[in-house]
PyMOL Python script that loads the backbone (N, CA, C, O; Angstrom):
from pymol import cmd

cmd.read_pdbstr("""\
ATOM      1  N   MET A   1      10.001   7.330 -24.250  1.00  0.00           N
ATOM      2  CA  MET A   1      10.535   8.852 -25.697  1.00  0.00           C
ATOM      3  C   MET A   1      10.830   8.165 -26.521  1.00  0.00           C
ATOM      4  O   MET A   1      10.216   8.378 -27.566  1.00  0.00           O
ATOM      5  N   ILE A   2      12.046   6.810 -26.565  1.00  0.00           N
ATOM      6  CA  ILE A   2      12.568   6.565 -27.145  1.00  0.00           C
ATOM      7  C   ILE A   2      11.378   5.996 -28.345  1.00  0.00           C
ATOM      8  O   ILE A   2      10.748   6.764 -29.072  1.00  0.00           O
ATOM      9  N   ALA A   3      11.273   4.814 -28.356  1.00  0.00           N
ATOM     10  CA  ALA A   3       9.682   4.095 -28.457  1.00  0.00           C
ATOM     11  C   ALA A   3       9.002   5.033 -29.400  1.00  0.00           C
ATOM     12  O   ALA A   3       9.060   4.807 -30.609  1.00  0.00           O
ATOM     13  N   GLY A   4       8.287   6.190 -28.879  1.00  0.00           N
ATOM     14  CA  GLY A   4       7.959   7.282 -29.245  1.00  0.00           C
ATOM     15  C   GLY A   4       8.399   7.574 -30.862  1.00  0.00           C
ATOM     16  O   GLY A   4       7.954   7.578 -32.010  1.00  0.00           O
ATOM     17  N   ALA A   5       9.539   7.798 -30.107  1.00  0.00           N
ATOM     18  CA  ALA A   5      11.043   8.574 -31.169  1.00  0.00           C
ATOM     19  C   ALA A   5      10.621   7.690 -32.814  1.00  0.00           C
ATOM     20  O   ALA A   5      10.430   8.318 -33.856  1.00  0.00           O
ATOM     21  N   VAL A   6      10.544   6.117 -32.707  1.00  0.00           N
ATOM     22  CA  VAL A   6      11.149   4.689 -33.233  1.00  0.00           C
ATOM     23  C   VAL A   6       9.813   4.602 -34.025  1.00  0.00           C
ATOM     24  O   VAL A   6      10.076   4.328 -35.196  1.00  0.00           O
ATOM     25  N   PHE A   7       8.467   4.735 -33.814  1.00  0.00           N
ATOM     26  CA  PHE A   7       7.023   4.687 -34.042  1.00  0.00           C
ATOM     27  C   PHE A   7       6.872   5.296 -34.857  1.00  0.00           C
ATOM     28  O   PHE A   7       6.389   4.911 -35.921  1.00  0.00           O
ATOM     29  N   ALA A   8       7.443   7.064 -34.465  1.00  0.00           N
ATOM     30  CA  ALA A   8       7.527   8.547 -34.801  1.00  0.00           C
ATOM     31  C   ALA A   8       7.549   8.212 -36.922  1.00  0.00           C
ATOM     32  O   ALA A   8       6.865   8.414 -37.926  1.00  0.00           O
ATOM     33  N   MET A   9       8.877   7.590 -36.473  1.00  0.00           N
ATOM     34  CA  MET A   9       9.630   7.122 -37.375  1.00  0.00           C
ATOM     35  C   MET A   9       9.756   6.599 -38.587  1.00  0.00           C
ATOM     36  O   MET A   9      10.384   7.062 -39.539  1.00  0.00           O
ATOM     37  N   LEU A  10       8.880   5.209 -38.493  1.00  0.00           N
ATOM     38  CA  LEU A  10       8.087   3.967 -39.305  1.00  0.00           C
ATOM     39  C   LEU A  10       6.851   5.388 -39.518  1.00  0.00           C
ATOM     40  O   LEU A  10       6.525   5.777 -40.639  1.00  0.00           O
ATOM     41  N   SER A  11       6.479   5.803 -38.642  1.00  0.00           N
ATOM     42  CA  SER A  11       5.212   5.920 -39.741  1.00  0.00           C
ATOM     43  C   SER A  11       5.155   7.203 -40.884  1.00  0.00           C
ATOM     44  O   SER A  11       4.285   7.492 -41.705  1.00  0.00           O
ATOM     45  N   LEU A  12       6.540   7.872 -40.546  1.00  0.00           N
ATOM     46  CA  LEU A  12       6.808   8.708 -42.195  1.00  0.00           C
ATOM     47  C   LEU A  12       7.109   7.473 -42.940  1.00  0.00           C
ATOM     48  O   LEU A  12       6.539   7.135 -43.977  1.00  0.00           O
ATOM     49  N   ILE A  13       8.528   6.488 -42.028  1.00  0.00           N
ATOM     50  CA  ILE A  13       8.542   6.381 -43.667  1.00  0.00           C
ATOM     51  C   ILE A  13       8.101   5.228 -44.246  1.00  0.00           C
ATOM     52  O   ILE A  13       8.762   4.489 -44.976  1.00  0.00           O
ATOM     53  N   THR A  14       6.497   5.037 -43.763  1.00  0.00           N
ATOM     54  CA  THR A  14       5.255   3.910 -44.596  1.00  0.00           C
ATOM     55  C   THR A  14       4.359   5.171 -45.131  1.00  0.00           C
ATOM     56  O   THR A  14       3.797   5.059 -46.221  1.00  0.00           O
ATOM     57  N   MET A  15       4.228   6.351 -44.378  1.00  0.00           N
ATOM     58  CA  MET A  15       3.503   6.879 -44.731  1.00  0.00           C
ATOM     59  C   MET A  15       3.391   7.131 -46.480  1.00  0.00           C
ATOM     60  O   MET A  15       2.205   7.307 -46.761  1.00  0.00           O
ATOM     61  N   GLY A  16       3.913   7.170 -47.201  1.00  0.00           N
ATOM     62  CA  GLY A  16       3.834   6.794 -48.647  1.00  0.00           C
ATOM     63  C   GLY A  16       3.709   5.937 -49.517  1.00  0.00           C
ATOM     64  O   GLY A  16       3.509   6.130 -50.716  1.00  0.00           O
ATOM     65  N   SER A  17       3.842   4.734 -48.848  1.00  0.00           N
ATOM     66  CA  SER A  17       4.056   3.887 -49.533  1.00  0.00           C
ATOM     67  C   SER A  17       2.695   2.888 -49.909  1.00  0.00           C
ATOM     68  O   SER A  17       2.928   1.843 -50.516  1.00  0.00           O
ATOM     69  N   GLY A  18       1.232   3.235 -49.528  1.00  0.00           N
ATOM     70  CA  GLY A  18       0.055   3.781 -49.594  1.00  0.00           C
ATOM     71  C   GLY A  18      -0.188   1.899 -48.994  1.00  0.00           C
ATOM     72  O   GLY A  18      -0.648   1.026 -49.730  1.00  0.00           O
ATOM     73  N   VAL A  19       0.292   1.651 -47.417  1.00  0.00           N
ATOM     74  CA  VAL A  19       0.151   0.534 -46.713  1.00  0.00           C
ATOM     75  C   VAL A  19      -1.611   0.436 -46.921  1.00  0.00           C
ATOM     76  O   VAL A  19      -2.157   1.529 -47.072  1.00  0.00           O
ATOM     77  N   LYS A  20      -2.423  -0.676 -46.935  1.00  0.00           N
ATOM     78  CA  LYS A  20      -3.608  -0.693 -47.123  1.00  0.00           C
ATOM     79  C   LYS A  20      -3.655  -2.406 -46.351  1.00  0.00           C
ATOM     80  O   LYS A  20      -2.893  -3.373 -46.338  1.00  0.00           O
ATOM     81  N   PRO A  21      -4.728  -2.143 -45.887  1.00  0.00           N
ATOM     82  CA  PRO A  21      -5.396  -3.828 -45.171  1.00  0.00           C
ATOM     83  C   PRO A  21      -5.525  -4.668 -46.604  1.00  0.00           C
ATOM     84  O   PRO A  21      -6.132  -4.436 -47.650  1.00  0.00           O
ATOM     85  N   ARG A  22      -4.599  -5.840 -46.119  1.00  0.00           N
ATOM     86  CA  ARG A  22      -5.905  -7.216 -47.217  1.00  0.00           C
ATOM     87  C   ARG A  22      -6.382  -7.276 -47.325  1.00  0.00           C
ATOM     88  O   ARG A  22      -6.524  -7.740 -48.457  1.00  0.00           O
ATOM     89  N   HIS A  23      -8.232  -6.911 -46.266  1.00  0.00           N
ATOM     90  CA  HIS A  23      -9.341  -7.493 -46.574  1.00  0.00           C
ATOM     91  C   HIS A  23     -10.572  -5.871 -46.063  1.00  0.00           C
ATOM     92  O   HIS A  23     -10.501  -5.316 -44.967  1.00  0.00           O
ATOM     93  N   GLU A  24     -11.537  -5.468 -47.171  1.00  0.00           N
ATOM     94  CA  GLU A  24     -11.836  -4.823 -46.784  1.00  0.00           C
ATOM     95  C   GLU A  24     -12.487  -4.309 -44.912  1.00  0.00           C
ATOM     96  O   GLU A  24     -12.819  -5.084 -44.014  1.00  0.00           O
ATOM     97  N   LEU A  25     -12.467  -2.808 -44.889  1.00  0.00           N
ATOM     98  CA  LEU A  25     -12.773  -3.354 -42.977  1.00  0.00           C
ATOM     99  C   LEU A  25     -14.099  -3.114 -43.155  1.00  0.00           C
ATOM    100  O   LEU A  25     -14.599  -2.744 -44.217  1.00  0.00           O
ATOM    101  N   LYS A  26     -14.911  -3.400 -41.731  1.00  0.00           N
ATOM    102  CA  LYS A  26     -16.186  -3.404 -41.705  1.00  0.00           C
ATOM    103  C   LYS A  26     -16.410  -2.645 -40.642  1.00  0.00           C
ATOM    104  O   LYS A  26     -15.888  -2.632 -39.528  1.00  0.00           O
ATOM    105  N   PRO A  27     -17.492  -1.837 -41.263  1.00  0.00           N
ATOM    106  CA  PRO A  27     -18.290  -0.892 -39.981  1.00  0.00           C
ATOM    107  C   PRO A  27     -17.879  -0.908 -38.813  1.00  0.00           C
ATOM    108  O   PRO A  27     -17.094  -1.857 -38.829  1.00  0.00           O
ATOM    109  N   ILE A  28     -17.877  -0.398 -37.560  1.00  0.00           N
ATOM    110  CA  ILE A  28     -18.103  -0.509 -36.753  1.00  0.00           C
ATOM    111  C   ILE A  28     -19.709   0.193 -36.231  1.00  0.00           C
ATOM    112  O   ILE A  28     -20.079   1.289 -36.653  1.00  0.00           O
ATOM    113  N   LYS A  29     -20.546  -0.651 -35.257  1.00  0.00           N
ATOM    114  CA  LYS A  29     -21.564  -0.739 -34.709  1.00  0.00           C
ATOM    115  C   LYS A  29     -21.507   0.006 -33.437  1.00  0.00           C
ATOM    116  O   LYS A  29     -20.593  -0.194 -32.637  1.00  0.00           O
ATOM    117  N   THR A  30     -22.782   1.156 -33.147  1.00  0.00           N
ATOM    118  CA  THR A  30     -22.802   1.793 -32.464  1.00  0.00           C
ATOM    119  C   THR A  30     -22.363   1.031 -30.327  1.00  0.00           C
ATOM    120  O   THR A  30     -21.952   1.492 -29.262  1.00  0.00           O
ATOM    121  N   PHE A  31     -22.755  -0.079 -30.805  1.00  0.00           N
ATOM    122  CA  PHE A  31     -22.443  -0.980 -29.758  1.00  0.00           C
ATOM    123  C   PHE A  31     -20.511  -0.881 -29.068  1.00  0.00           C
ATOM    124  O   PHE A  31     -19.886  -0.251 -28.215  1.00  0.00           O
ATOM    125  N   ASP A  32     -20.243  -1.984 -30.149  1.00  0.00           N
ATOM    126  CA  ASP A  32     -18.622  -1.431 -30.141  1.00  0.00           C
ATOM    127  C   ASP A  32     -18.358  -0.358 -30.344  1.00  0.00           C
ATOM    128  O   ASP A  32     -17.540  -0.656 -31.214  1.00  0.00           O
ATOM    129  N   ARG A  33     -18.305   0.864 -30.318  1.00  0.00           N
ATOM    130  CA  ARG A  33     -18.297   2.189 -30.439  1.00  0.00           C
ATOM    131  C   ARG A  33     -18.004   1.956 -28.485  1.00  0.00           C
ATOM    132  O   ARG A  33     -17.107   1.531 -27.758  1.00  0.00           O
ATOM    133  N   LEU A  34     -18.989   2.372 -28.380  1.00  0.00           N
ATOM    134  CA  LEU A  34     -19.453   2.177 -26.957  1.00  0.00           C
ATOM    135  C   LEU A  34     -19.069   1.360 -26.321  1.00  0.00           C
ATOM    136  O   LEU A  34     -19.913   1.212 -25.436  1.00  0.00           O
ATOM    137  N   VAL A  35     -18.157   0.570 -26.160  1.00  0.00           N
ATOM    138  CA  VAL A  35     -17.596  -0.843 -25.158  1.00  0.00           C
ATOM    139  C   VAL A  35     -16.590  -0.130 -25.264  1.00  0.00           C
ATOM    140  O   VAL A  35     -15.870   0.134 -24.301  1.00  0.00           O
ATOM    141  N   MET A  36     -16.364   0.337 -26.588  1.00  0.00           N
ATOM    142  CA  MET A  36     -14.126   0.965 -26.908  1.00  0.00           C
ATOM    143  C   MET A  36     -14.415   1.823 -25.840  1.00  0.00           C
ATOM    144  O   MET A  36     -14.014   1.524 -24.715  1.00  0.00           O
ATOM    145  N   ALA A  37     -15.341   3.306 -26.120  1.00  0.00           N
ATOM    146  CA  ALA A  37     -15.187   4.012 -25.175  1.00  0.00           C
ATOM    147  C   ALA A  37     -15.036   3.692 -23.593  1.00  0.00           C
ATOM    148  O   ALA A  37     -14.028   3.999 -22.957  1.00  0.00           O
ATOM    149  N   GLY A  38     -16.014   3.124 -23.110  1.00  0.00           N
ATOM    150  CA  GLY A  38     -15.653   2.306 -21.378  1.00  0.00           C
ATOM    151  C   GLY A  38     -15.207   1.968 -21.515  1.00  0.00           C
ATOM    152  O   GLY A  38     -15.076   1.331 -20.470  1.00  0.00           O
ATOM    153  N   ALA A  39     -14.078   1.439 -22.517  1.00  0.00           N
ATOM    154  CA  ALA A  39     -12.796   0.515 -21.447  1.00  0.00           C
ATOM    155  C   ALA A  39     -11.629   1.415 -21.845  1.00  0.00           C
ATOM    156  O   ALA A  39     -10.502   0.952 -21.669  1.00  0.00           O
ATOM    157  N   LEU A  40     -11.783   2.976 -22.501  1.00  0.00           N
ATOM    158  CA  LEU A  40     -10.459   3.948 -22.853  1.00  0.00           C
ATOM    159  C   LEU A  40     -10.358   4.873 -21.236  1.00  0.00           C
ATOM    160  O   LEU A  40      -9.431   5.361 -20.591  1.00  0.00           O
ATOM    161  N   LEU A  41     -12.002   4.765 -21.038  1.00  0.00           N
ATOM    162  CA  LEU A  41     -12.432   5.888 -19.887  1.00  0.00           C
ATOM    163  C   LEU A  41     -12.330   4.732 -18.956  1.00  0.00           C
ATOM    164  O   LEU A  41     -12.399   5.132 -17.794  1.00  0.00           O
ATOM    165  N   ALA A  42     -12.201   3.526 -19.042  1.00  0.00           N
ATOM    166  CA  ALA A  42     -11.370   2.430 -17.833  1.00  0.00           C
ATOM    167  C   ALA A  42      -9.607   2.872 -17.443  1.00  0.00           C
ATOM    168  O   ALA A  42      -9.303   3.461 -16.406  1.00  0.00           O
ATOM    169  N   VAL A  43      -8.884   2.566 -18.205  1.00  0.00           N
ATOM    170  CA  VAL A  43      -7.486   3.227 -18.680  1.00  0.00           C
ATOM    171  C   VAL A  43      -6.816   4.225 -17.957  1.00  0.00           C
ATOM    172  O   VAL A  43      -5.840   4.309 -17.213  1.00  0.00           O
ATOM    173  N   PHE A  44      -8.226   5.414 -18.738  1.00  0.00           N
ATOM    174  CA  PHE A  44      -7.863   6.473 -18.123  1.00  0.00           C
ATOM    175  C   PHE A  44      -8.082   6.245 -16.691  1.00  0.00           C
ATOM    176  O   PHE A  44      -7.046   6.578 -16.117  1.00  0.00           O
ATOM    177  N   ALA A  45      -8.759   5.924 -16.044  1.00  0.00           N
ATOM    178  CA  ALA A  45      -9.491   6.179 -14.795  1.00  0.00           C
ATOM    179  C   ALA A  45      -8.432   5.546 -13.534  1.00  0.00           C
ATOM    180  O   ALA A  45      -7.929   5.998 -12.505  1.00  0.00           O
ATOM    181  N   ILE A  46      -8.423   3.817 -14.502  1.00  0.00           N
ATOM    182  CA  ILE A  46      -6.794   3.321 -13.793  1.00  0.00           C
ATOM    183  C   ILE A  46      -5.673   3.905 -13.505  1.00  0.00           C
ATOM    184  O   ILE A  46      -5.039   4.092 -12.467  1.00  0.00           O
ATOM    185  N   HIS A  47      -5.508   4.213 -14.826  1.00  0.00           N
ATOM    186  CA  HIS A  47      -4.474   5.123 -14.673  1.00  0.00           C
ATOM    187  C   HIS A  47      -3.655   6.114 -14.254  1.00  0.00           C
ATOM    188  O   HIS A  47      -2.433   6.227 -14.166  1.00  0.00           O
ATOM    189  N   GLY A  48      -4.945   7.081 -13.920  1.00  0.00           N
ATOM    190  CA  GLY A  48      -5.462   8.097 -13.613  1.00  0.00           C
ATOM    191  C   GLY A  48      -5.302   8.516 -11.564  1.00  0.00           C
ATOM    192  O   GLY A  48      -4.715   9.444 -11.008  1.00  0.00           O
ATOM    193  N   TYR A  49      -6.274   7.119 -10.859  1.00  0.00           N
ATOM    194  CA  TYR A  49      -5.617   6.542 -10.027  1.00  0.00           C
ATOM    195  C   TYR A  49      -4.491   6.538  -9.873  1.00  0.00           C
ATOM    196  O   TYR A  49      -4.015   7.489  -9.254  1.00  0.00           O
ATOM    197  N   GLY A  50      -3.392   5.230 -10.480  1.00  0.00           N
ATOM    198  CA  GLY A  50      -2.519   4.930  -9.963  1.00  0.00           C
ATOM    199  C   GLY A  50      -1.203   6.191 -10.129  1.00  0.00           C
ATOM    200  O   GLY A  50      -0.002   5.984  -9.952  1.00  0.00           O
ATOM    201  N   MET A  51      -1.899   7.604 -10.544  1.00  0.00           N
ATOM    202  CA  MET A  51      -0.625   8.721 -11.128  1.00  0.00           C
ATOM    203  C   MET A  51      -0.657   8.993  -9.269  1.00  0.00           C
ATOM    204  O   MET A  51       0.217   8.910  -8.406  1.00  0.00           O
ATOM    205  N   LEU A  52      -2.311   9.388  -9.235  1.00  0.00           N
ATOM    206  CA  LEU A  52      -2.277  10.104  -7.997  1.00  0.00           C
ATOM    207  C   LEU A  52      -1.984   9.416  -6.370  1.00  0.00           C
ATOM    208  O   LEU A  52      -1.833  10.064  -5.334  1.00  0.00           O
ATOM    209  N   TRP A  53      -1.959   7.834  -6.539  1.00  0.00           N
ATOM    210  CA  TRP A  53      -1.229   7.080  -5.427  1.00  0.00           C
ATOM    211  C   TRP A  53       0.293   6.965  -5.357  1.00  0.00           C
ATOM    212  O   TRP A  53       1.056   6.625  -4.453  1.00  0.00           O
ATOM    213  N   ALA A  54       0.503   7.426  -6.812  1.00  0.00           N
ATOM    214  CA  ALA A  54       1.950   6.975  -6.454  1.00  0.00           C
ATOM    215  C   ALA A  54       2.580   8.564  -6.874  1.00  0.00           C
ATOM    216  O   ALA A  54       3.739   8.766  -7.238  1.00  0.00           O
ATOM    217  N   SER A  55       1.615   9.508  -6.736  1.00  0.00           N
ATOM    218  CA  SER A  55       2.670  10.699  -6.129  1.00  0.00           C
ATOM    219  C   SER A  55       2.091  11.340  -4.359  1.00  0.00           C
ATOM    220  O   SER A  55       2.640  12.215  -3.689  1.00  0.00           O
ATOM    221  N   ALA A  56       0.886  10.559  -4.025  1.00  0.00           N
ATOM    222  CA  ALA A  56       1.300  10.705  -2.703  1.00  0.00           C
ATOM    223  C   ALA A  56       1.318   9.660  -1.801  1.00  0.00           C
ATOM    224  O   ALA A  56       0.816   9.746  -0.681  1.00  0.00           O
ATOM    225  N   GLN A  57       2.074   8.317  -2.389  1.00  0.00           N
ATOM    226  CA  GLN A  57       3.280   8.066  -1.868  1.00  0.00           C
ATOM    227  C   GLN A  57       4.640   8.412  -1.686  1.00  0.00           C
ATOM    228  O   GLN A  57       5.461   7.753  -1.048  1.00  0.00           O
ATOM    229  N   LEU A  58       4.874   9.692  -2.398  1.00  0.00           N
ATOM    230  CA  LEU A  58       6.481  10.387  -2.749  1.00  0.00           C
ATOM    231  C   LEU A  58       5.938  11.785  -1.507  1.00  0.00           C
ATOM    232  O   LEU A  58       6.909  12.357  -1.010  1.00  0.00           O
ATOM    233  N   MET A  59       4.712  12.246  -1.087  1.00  0.00           N
ATOM    234  CA  MET A  59       4.881  13.069  -0.588  1.00  0.00           C
ATOM    235  C   MET A  59       4.968  13.141   0.689  1.00  0.00           C
ATOM    236  O   MET A  59       5.184  14.224   1.234  1.00  0.00           O
TER     237      MET A  59
END
""", "prot")
cmd.dss("prot")
cmd.show_as("cartoon", "prot")
cmd.util.cbc("prot")
cmd.orient("prot")
């Protein structure tokens, strides 16, 4: 929770400064979007399974 608060404060501090990337960003291709979506789903599945396993160990 403390880390979240620190990131929120930093976000609010730098919001008005207009920090921009050094180089123009390249558009994301469809294949790259699908790969990132698959990685996100894998992260949720792994962490969800870990939470279920941990809660089963507590019971």
